[in-house]
DSSP file (Angstrom, degrees, kcal/mol; ACC not computed):
  #  RESIDUE AA STRUCTURE BP1 BP2  ACC     N-H-->O    O-->H-N    N-H-->O    O-->H-N    TCO  KAPPA ALPHA  PHI   PSI    X-CA   Y-CA   Z-CA
    1    1 A M              0   0    0      0, 0.0     2,-0.4     0, 0.0    99,-0.0   0.000 360.0 360.0 360.0 145.3    6.5   13.2  -11.9
    2    2 A S        -     0   0    0      2,-0.0    99,-1.8     0, 0.0     2,-0.3  -0.720 360.0-174.8-127.4  80.4    4.7   14.7   -9.0
    3    3 A F  E     -A  100   0A   0     -2,-0.4     2,-0.3    97,-0.2    97,-0.2  -0.589   3.4-178.9 -81.1 135.2    6.2   13.4   -5.8
    4    4 A V  E     -A   99   0A   0     95,-2.4    95,-2.3    -2,-0.3     2,-0.3  -0.974  32.2-107.7-131.3 148.0    4.6   14.3   -2.5
    5    5 A E  E     +A   98   0A   0     -2,-0.3    93,-0.3    93,-0.2     3,-0.1  -0.572  37.7 167.7 -74.9 132.1    5.5   13.5    1.1
    6    6 A I  E     -     0   0A   0     91,-3.0     2,-0.3     1,-0.4    92,-0.2   0.551  60.9 -12.4-118.9 -15.8    3.1   11.0    2.6
    7    7 A A  E     -A   97   0A   0     90,-1.2    90,-3.2    13,-0.0    -1,-0.4  -0.980  63.6-102.1-169.6 170.1    4.9   10.0    5.8
    8    8 A K  E >   -A   96   0A   0     -2,-0.3     3,-2.0    88,-0.2     4,-0.5  -0.833  36.8-118.8-101.6 148.4    8.2   10.0    7.7
    9    9 A T  G >  S+     0   0    0     86,-2.6     3,-1.0    -2,-0.3    87,-0.1   0.828 112.9  57.1 -59.1 -32.4   10.3    6.9    7.7
   10   10 A D  G 3  S+     0   0    0     85,-0.3    -1,-0.3     1,-0.2     3,-0.2   0.533  93.9  69.3 -79.1  -3.1   10.0    6.5   11.5
   11   11 A E  G <  S+     0   0    0     -3,-2.0     2,-0.5     1,-0.2    -1,-0.2   0.683  99.5  49.2 -82.8 -19.1    6.2    6.4   11.3
   12   12 A I  S <  S-     0   0    0     -3,-1.0    -1,-0.2    -4,-0.5     3,-0.1  -0.890  79.2-157.8-128.0 100.1    6.1    3.0    9.6
   13   13 A S    >   -     0   0    0     -2,-0.5     3,-2.1     1,-0.2    18,-0.3  -0.224  41.1 -71.6 -71.9 163.3    8.2    0.3   11.2
   14   14 A D  T 3  S+     0   0    0      1,-0.3    18,-0.2    18,-0.1    -1,-0.2  -0.326 124.2  17.5 -55.2 130.5    9.5   -2.8    9.4
   15   15 A G  T 3  S+     0   0    0     16,-2.8    -1,-0.3     1,-0.3     2,-0.2   0.569 107.4 110.0  81.7   9.9    6.6   -5.1    8.7
   16   16 A Q    <   -     0   0    0     -3,-2.1    15,-2.0    15,-0.4    -1,-0.3  -0.682  48.9-157.3-113.9 167.8    4.0   -2.4    9.3
   17   17 A M  E     -C   30   0B   0     -2,-0.2     2,-0.3    13,-0.2    13,-0.2  -0.948   1.7-160.4-141.3 161.7    1.6   -0.5    7.1
   18   18 A K  E     -C   29   0B   0     11,-2.4    11,-2.9    -2,-0.3     2,-0.4  -0.989  12.2-141.0-146.6 132.7   -0.3    2.8    7.1
   19   19 A G  E     +C   28   0B   0     -2,-0.3     2,-0.3     9,-0.2     9,-0.2  -0.781  26.7 172.3 -93.5 137.9   -3.3    4.0    5.2
   20   20 A I  E     -C   27   0B   0      7,-2.8     7,-3.1    -2,-0.4     2,-0.5  -0.938  25.1-140.2-137.4 161.8   -3.4    7.6    4.0
   21   21 A K  E     +C   26   0B   0     -2,-0.3     2,-0.4     5,-0.2     5,-0.2  -0.993  27.1 165.0-125.1 126.8   -5.7    9.7    1.8
   22   22 A I  E >   -C   25   0B   0      3,-2.4     3,-2.0    -2,-0.5    -2,-0.1  -0.989  68.2  -6.6-143.5 131.2   -4.1   12.2   -0.6
   23   23 A N  T 3  S-     0   0    0     -2,-0.4    -1,-0.1     1,-0.3     3,-0.1   0.896 129.0 -56.3  50.6  44.9   -5.8   13.9   -3.6
   24   24 A E  T 3  S+     0   0    0      1,-0.2     2,-0.5    -3,-0.0    -1,-0.3   0.584 113.4 121.8  66.0  11.8   -8.9   11.8   -3.1
   25   25 A K  E <   -C   22   0B   0     -3,-2.0    -3,-2.4    15,-0.0     2,-0.6  -0.903  58.3-141.6-106.8 132.8   -6.8    8.6   -3.4
   26   26 A N  E     -C   21   0B   0     -2,-0.5    15,-2.5    -5,-0.2     2,-0.4  -0.836  29.7-175.4 -90.7 121.9   -6.7    6.0   -0.6
   27   27 A I  E     -CD  20  40B   0     -7,-3.1    -7,-2.8    -2,-0.6     2,-0.5  -0.940  21.5-149.3-126.9 140.6   -3.2    4.7   -0.5
   28   28 A L  E     -CD  19  39B   0     11,-3.3    11,-2.2    -2,-0.4     2,-0.4  -0.941  13.9-165.0-108.5 123.9   -1.5    2.0    1.6
   29   29 A V  E     -CD  18  38B   0    -11,-2.9   -11,-2.4    -2,-0.5     2,-0.3  -0.926  11.1-176.3-110.4 133.0    2.1    2.5    2.5
   30   30 A T  E     -CD  17  37B   0      7,-2.6     7,-2.0    -2,-0.4     2,-0.5  -0.884  21.4-145.2-128.4 158.3    4.2   -0.5    3.7
   31   31 A N  E     + D   0  36B   0    -15,-2.0   -16,-2.8   -18,-0.3     2,-0.6  -0.980  17.2 179.5-124.4 116.3    7.7   -1.1    5.0
   32   32 A I  E >  S- D   0  35B   0      3,-3.0     3,-1.6    -2,-0.5   -18,-0.1  -0.941  76.4 -29.6-119.7 107.5    9.2   -4.4    4.1
   33   33 A A  T 3  S-     0   0    0     -2,-0.6    -1,-0.1     1,-0.3     3,-0.1   0.869 126.2 -47.1  54.1  41.5   12.8   -4.8    5.5
   34   34 A G  T 3  S+     0   0    0      1,-0.3     2,-0.4   -25,-0.1    -1,-0.3   0.459 116.2 112.6  83.6   0.7   13.4   -1.1    5.3
   35   35 A K  E <   -D   32   0B   0     -3,-1.6    -3,-3.0     2,-0.0     2,-0.3  -0.916  58.4-141.6-108.2 133.7   12.0   -0.7    1.8
   36   36 A Y  E     -D   31   0B   0     -2,-0.4     2,-0.3    -5,-0.2    -5,-0.2  -0.743  18.6-177.7-101.6 141.7    8.8    1.3    1.4
   37   37 A Y  E     -D   30   0B   0     -7,-2.0    -7,-2.6    -2,-0.3     2,-0.4  -0.948   9.1-158.0-133.2 152.4    6.0    0.5   -1.1
   38   38 A A  E     +DE  29  88B   0     50,-0.7    50,-2.6    -2,-0.3     2,-0.3  -0.999  18.9 158.5-135.6 137.9    2.8    2.3   -1.9
   39   39 A M  E     -DE  28  87B   0    -11,-2.2   -11,-3.3    -2,-0.4    48,-0.3  -0.943  49.7 -73.2-147.4 165.0   -0.4    0.8   -3.5
   40   40 A G  E     -D   27   0B   0     46,-3.2   -13,-0.3    -2,-0.3    45,-0.1  -0.378  36.3-147.5 -60.6 142.3   -4.1    1.5   -3.8
   41   41 A A        +     0   0    0    -15,-2.5     9,-3.2   -21,-0.1     2,-0.6   0.356  69.3  90.9 -98.2   5.7   -5.8    0.8   -0.5
   42   42 A K  B    S-F   49   0C   0    -16,-0.4     7,-0.2     7,-0.2     6,-0.1  -0.900  77.8-124.6-106.9 124.8   -9.2   -0.3   -1.9
   43   43 A C     >  -     0   0    0      5,-2.8     4,-1.6    -2,-0.6    41,-0.1  -0.374  12.6-138.4 -61.3 137.9   -9.7   -4.0   -2.7
   44   44 A T  T  4 S+     0   0    0     39,-0.3    -1,-0.1     2,-0.2    38,-0.1   0.537  96.0  60.6 -78.5  -5.5  -10.7   -4.5   -6.3
   45   45 A H  T  4 S-     0   0    0     36,-0.1    -1,-0.2     3,-0.1    34,-0.0   0.952 133.2 -16.5 -83.4 -60.2  -13.3   -7.1   -5.3
   46   46 A A  T  4 S-     0   0    0      2,-0.0    -2,-0.2    35,-0.0    -3,-0.1   0.138  94.3 -97.7-137.9  20.7  -15.7   -5.2   -3.0
   47   47 A G     <  +     0   0    0     -4,-1.6    -3,-0.1     1,-0.2    -6,-0.0   0.675  59.3 170.8  75.5  17.6  -13.8   -2.0   -2.1
   48   48 A G        -     0   0    0     -6,-0.1    -5,-2.8     1,-0.1     2,-0.9  -0.269  42.5-107.9 -60.2 148.9  -12.5   -3.2    1.3
   49   49 A D  B >   -F   42   0C   0     -7,-0.2     3,-1.9     1,-0.2    -7,-0.2  -0.705  27.2-164.2 -83.5 104.8  -10.0   -1.0    3.0
   50   50 A L  G >  S+     0   0    0     -9,-3.2     3,-1.7    -2,-0.9    -1,-0.2   0.761  84.6  68.8 -63.1 -25.2   -6.7   -2.8    2.8
   51   51 A S  G 3  S+     0   0    0    -10,-0.5    -1,-0.3     1,-0.3   -32,-0.2   0.685  98.9  51.5 -68.6 -14.7   -5.2   -0.6    5.4
   52   52 A K  G <  S+     0   0    0     -3,-1.9    -1,-0.3   -34,-0.1    -2,-0.2   0.368 101.1  82.6 -98.2   2.1   -7.5   -2.3    7.9
   53   53 A G  S <  S-     0   0    0     -3,-1.7     2,-0.4    -4,-0.2     9,-0.2   0.073  87.2 -86.7 -86.5-158.0   -6.4   -5.7    6.8
   54   54 A K  E     -G   61   0D   0      7,-1.4     7,-3.1     2,-0.0     2,-0.5  -0.898  24.8-141.0-119.4 147.0   -3.3   -7.7    7.8
   55   55 A M  E     +G   60   0D   0     -2,-0.4     2,-0.4     5,-0.2     5,-0.2  -0.916  17.1 179.9-106.9 130.3    0.2   -7.7    6.4
   56   56 A D  E >   -G   59   0D   0      3,-3.2     3,-1.1    -2,-0.5     2,-0.5  -0.843  63.8 -60.8-131.6  94.3    2.0  -11.0    6.1
   57   57 A G  T 3  S-     0   0    0     -2,-0.4   -42,-0.1     1,-0.2    -1,-0.0  -0.557 122.1 -13.5  66.8-119.8    5.5  -10.5    4.6
   58   58 A N  T 3  S+     0   0    0     -2,-0.5    13,-2.8    -3,-0.1    14,-0.4   0.057 123.2  90.1-102.0  25.7    5.0   -9.0    1.2
   59   59 A I  E <   -GH  56  70D   0     -3,-1.1    -3,-3.2    11,-0.2     2,-0.4  -0.947  57.2-158.9-121.1 139.8    1.2   -9.8    1.2
   60   60 A V  E     -GH  55  69D   0      9,-2.4     9,-2.5    -2,-0.4     2,-0.5  -0.969  12.4-149.2-115.9 138.6   -1.7   -7.7    2.4
   61   61 A I  E     -GH  54  68D   0     -7,-3.1    -7,-1.4    -2,-0.4     7,-0.2  -0.921  16.5-124.3-112.3 124.8   -5.0   -9.5    3.2
   62   62 A C     >  -     0   0    0      5,-3.1     4,-1.2    -2,-0.5   -12,-0.1  -0.429  11.9-142.8 -66.8 134.4   -8.3   -7.7    2.7
   63   63 A P  T  4 S+     0   0    0      0, 0.0    -1,-0.1     0, 0.0   -13,-0.1   0.675  91.4  57.2 -73.4 -15.5  -10.4   -7.6    5.9
   64   64 A R  T  4 S-     0   0    0      3,-0.1    -2,-0.0     1,-0.1   -14,-0.0   0.968 130.2  -7.1 -82.1 -55.6  -13.7   -8.1    4.0
   65   65 A H  T  4 S-     0   0    0      2,-0.1    -1,-0.1     0, 0.0    -3,-0.0   0.289  94.6-105.2-130.5   8.7  -13.4  -11.3    2.0
   66   66 A G     <  +     0   0    0     -4,-1.2   -13,-0.0     1,-0.2     0, 0.0   0.598  55.5 164.4  82.2  11.0   -9.8  -12.3    2.4
   67   67 A A        -     0   0    0     -6,-0.1    -5,-3.1     1,-0.1     2,-0.4  -0.356  27.4-142.9 -60.2 144.2   -8.4  -11.4   -1.0
   68   68 A K  E     -HI  61  78D   0     10,-1.9     9,-3.1    -7,-0.2    10,-1.2  -0.934  15.3-168.6-116.6 134.9   -4.6  -11.3   -1.0
   69   69 A F  E     -HI  60  76D   0     -9,-2.5    -9,-2.4    -2,-0.4     2,-0.6  -0.960  25.6-123.7-123.3 139.3   -2.5   -8.8   -2.9
   70   70 A E  E  >  -H   59   0D   0      5,-3.0     4,-2.8    -2,-0.4     5,-0.3  -0.718  23.4-147.2 -78.2 122.1    1.3   -8.8   -3.5
   71   71 A I  T  4 S+     0   0    0    -13,-2.8    -1,-0.1    -2,-0.6   -12,-0.1   0.858  90.5  51.1 -64.1 -40.0    2.5   -5.5   -2.1
   72   72 A I  T  4 S+     0   0    0    -14,-0.4    -1,-0.2     1,-0.2   -34,-0.1   0.873 126.6  21.9 -70.0 -37.4    5.3   -4.9   -4.5
   73   73 A T  T  4 S-     0   0    0     -3,-0.2    -2,-0.2     2,-0.1    -1,-0.2   0.652  92.4-130.8-104.8 -19.4    3.3   -5.5   -7.7
   74   74 A G     <  +     0   0    0     -4,-2.8    11,-2.5     1,-0.3    -3,-0.1   0.480  58.8 142.8  80.0   2.0   -0.3   -4.9   -6.5
   75   75 A K        -     0   0    0     -5,-0.3    -5,-3.0     9,-0.2    -1,-0.3  -0.509  55.5-115.8 -80.1 142.3   -1.4   -8.1   -8.2
   76   76 A P  E     -I   69   0D   0      0, 0.0    -7,-0.3     0, 0.0     3,-0.1  -0.565  26.7-176.5 -73.0 137.9   -4.0  -10.4   -6.5
   77   77 A I  E    S+     0   0D   0     -9,-3.1     2,-0.3     1,-0.4    -8,-0.2   0.550  72.0  17.0-111.8 -12.9   -2.6  -13.7   -5.5
   78   78 A S  E    S-I   68   0D   0    -10,-1.2   -10,-1.9     3,-0.1     3,-0.4  -0.958  88.7 -75.8-156.2 147.2   -5.8  -15.2   -4.3
   79   79 A G  S    S+     0   0    0     -2,-0.3   -11,-0.1     1,-0.3     3,-0.1   0.058  86.7  64.1 -70.8 177.3   -9.4  -14.4   -4.7
   80   80 A P  S    S+     0   0    0      0, 0.0    -1,-0.3     0, 0.0     2,-0.1  -0.971 104.7  72.6 -84.2  -8.3  -12.0  -13.3   -4.7
   81   81 A A        +     0   0    0     -3,-0.4   -13,-0.2     1,-0.1   -36,-0.1  -0.398  49.3 174.8 -66.8 142.0  -10.2  -10.2   -6.2
   82   82 A K        +     0   0    0    -38,-0.1     2,-0.3    -3,-0.1    -1,-0.1   0.529  55.9  72.1-121.0 -16.3   -9.1  -10.7   -9.8
   83   83 A Q  S    S-     0   0    0     -8,-0.1   -39,-0.3     1,-0.1   -38,-0.1  -0.788  79.9-114.7-106.4 147.9   -7.8   -7.2  -10.7
   84   84 A S        -     0   0    0     -2,-0.3    -9,-0.2    -9,-0.1   -10,-0.1  -0.328  23.3-125.9 -70.3 156.2   -4.6   -5.6   -9.5
   85   85 A V        -     0   0    0    -11,-2.5   -42,-0.1     1,-0.1    -1,-0.1  -0.753  39.5 -93.9 -94.4 153.2   -4.6   -2.5   -7.3
   86   86 A P        -     0   0    0      0, 0.0   -46,-3.2     0, 0.0     2,-0.3  -0.330  37.5-149.6 -66.1 149.6   -2.6    0.5   -8.5
   87   87 A I  E     -E   39   0B   0    -48,-0.3     2,-0.4   -14,-0.1   -48,-0.3  -0.879   5.1-148.3-116.7 155.3    1.0    0.9   -7.3
   88   88 A Y  E     -E   38   0B   0    -50,-2.6   -50,-0.7    -2,-0.3     2,-0.2  -0.955  21.8-110.7-125.8 141.0    2.9    4.1   -6.8
   89   89 A Q        -     0   0    0     11,-0.4    11,-2.2    -2,-0.4     2,-0.4  -0.499  37.1-158.5 -69.6 135.8    6.5    4.9   -7.2
   90   90 A V  E     +B   99   0A   0      9,-0.2     2,-0.3    -2,-0.2     9,-0.2  -0.912  14.6 176.6-118.0 142.2    8.2    5.6   -3.9
   91   91 A K  E     -B   98   0A   0      7,-2.4     7,-2.9    -2,-0.4     2,-0.5  -0.990  21.4-136.2-140.6 153.5   11.4    7.5   -3.1
   92   92 A I  E     -B   97   0A   0     -2,-0.3     2,-0.5     5,-0.2     5,-0.2  -0.915  16.4-177.1-109.7 130.6   13.0    8.4    0.2
   93   93 A Q  E >   -B   96   0A   0      3,-2.2     3,-2.3    -2,-0.5     2,-0.4  -0.951  68.4 -48.9-126.8 110.0   14.5   11.9    0.8
   94   94 A G  T 3  S-     0   0    0     -2,-0.5    -2,-0.0     1,-0.3     0, 0.0  -0.532 123.6 -25.3  63.7-119.8   16.2   12.2    4.1
   95   95 A N  T 3  S+     0   0    0     -2,-0.4   -86,-2.6    -3,-0.1     2,-0.4   0.113 116.3 107.1-109.7  20.8   13.5   10.8    6.5
   96   96 A S  E <   -AB   8  93A   0     -3,-2.3    -3,-2.2   -88,-0.2     2,-0.6  -0.834  59.3-146.9-102.5 135.9   10.6   11.6    4.2
   97   97 A V  E     -AB   7  92A   0    -90,-3.2   -91,-3.0    -2,-0.4   -90,-1.2  -0.899  25.0-175.2 -97.3 121.9    8.6    8.9    2.3
   98   98 A L  E     -AB   5  91A   0     -7,-2.9    -7,-2.4    -2,-0.6     2,-0.3  -0.904   8.4-165.4-119.2 146.2    7.4   10.4   -1.0
   99   99 A I  E     -AB   4  90A   0    -95,-2.3   -95,-2.4    -2,-0.4     2,-0.8  -0.946  25.4-121.1-128.1 154.9    5.2    8.9   -3.7
  100  100 A D  E     +A    3   0A   0    -11,-2.2   -11,-0.4    -2,-0.3   -97,-0.2  -0.834  30.2 176.1 -91.1 109.1    4.5    9.8   -7.3
  101  101 A I              0   0    0    -99,-1.8    -1,-0.1    -2,-0.8   -98,-0.1   0.372 360.0 360.0 -97.4   5.2    0.7   10.4   -7.4
  102  102 A A              0   0    0   -100,-0.2    -1,-0.2     0, 0.0   -99,-0.1   0.500 360.0 360.0 -67.3 360.0    0.6   11.5  -11.0
């Protein structure tokens, strides 16, 4: 596993999200009730930037065509996207949010 720090816990409040780019990967980091999740930030339908979309509970909505993805699993829950976005394992060390980018 290759964990790297992507944010500090106080940078992403509960119910918020943040887009980052690391190792040429666009990643969306979210905080749901104090638990952090990371997923690919590009919509699998037309490449929309999910970090510019809206977060509604554990769902992120693509700003381009409205595809909805479940944040914890990366699975699409409504179209037009049909493929999941990748998800990344997250761990917290102190006040650092780390993800496994391997």
